[in-house]
N, C-alpha and C positions, 0 to 999 in steps of 0.2 A: 229236958236234955238239951244241951247246947250243941251247936254245930261241931265244936271241938270235941265234946264227949262222944257224939255220934261218929265222928271220924276215928276216934280212938277205939270204938267198939266195932269197927268195920275193917277187918284185916287187909282187904284188898286196897284200902286207901292209905295204908301206913307209909308206903314208899313211892306211890305214884299219884299223879293227878288224874282223876277220872271225871269225864264229862258225860253225864248220862244222856243217852240218845233215845230213850223211850222204849227200846226193845228189851233191854235188860239192865239191871243195876246190881252192884254187889250189895249183899244184905249184911246188916249188923249182926253180931253174935246173938243178941237176944231174939232176933227174928228166926234165925236158924235153930236156936234152942227151942223156941216155942213150936216151930214146925215139927221138929224131931219129937218133941214131947207129945204132940197130937198124934203123929203117925204111930208112935210106939203104943200109946194108949188105945188108939183105934184098932191096931193090929193085935195087940196082946191082951188087952183088958176088956174089950167089948165081948161080952159072953155070947154064946149062941142063943141066949134068951132075948138079947136085944138086937133089933134090926140094925146092921151096920150103916145102912143108908139113913135111918132115922138119927143115929148118933152123929153122922157127918153133917146132915142138914141142920141139926140143932146147933152144931158149932158154927155153921154158916150163918144161921139166924142171929146167934150171939155176936158174931163179927159185924153183921149189918147193924145191930142195935148199938154197938160201941162206936161205929163210924157215925151213925146218926147223932148220937149224943155229942160226939166230938165236933161236928159241924152244926150243931143245934138244929137238926132236922128231924122229921118223923121217919121211922124205919121204912115206911112204905115209899118214901122219896129216894131211897138209896138202892142203886143197882150195883151189884158186885159182878164184875166181868173178869175174864181171864187176861185181858190186856186193854190198853187204851184203844187200840184199833178195833177190837171186838165191841167195845162200848160205843165208839163213834159209829160203827157200822149198824149196831142195833138201833140207835137213834135215827140214823139216816134212812134205814129201811122201814122204820115205823111211820115216817112222814108220808102223807098222801100227796106226793109230788104231782104237780100239774104243769102242762106246757106253759112256758114263760116264767116259771119260778126261777129265782136266782139263788145260787149257792155262792157264798162269800168264803174265801179261803186265803191263806197266806202262802207266800212262796219263800218265806224266811228260812225254811229248813232245807232248801235246795242249795247244793254246792255248785260252784262254777269253777272252771279251770282258769 
């Protein structure tokens, strides 16, 4: 998919310029359609004989596998989080920080008057 095709498939981008800021971005139609398809399948087709959590986590594992294939990684190296902030916080909280450790960050995202 080219950037032009992606823009054409994302209704919010048809008439406006959108600069993603990390908290939210408009989705292309195919993403919304896939999400709707999963929700409908999960809500209407998952029988009472199947554990809905198992079905959801199977879909989650399939997504992890696809991402791993896409970036040429092992699925065990992929963490899917609800947001960039949640991912960064998970990593930062997993580090055994010691007095004197240095955290390097950027201030490029800050706006000034």
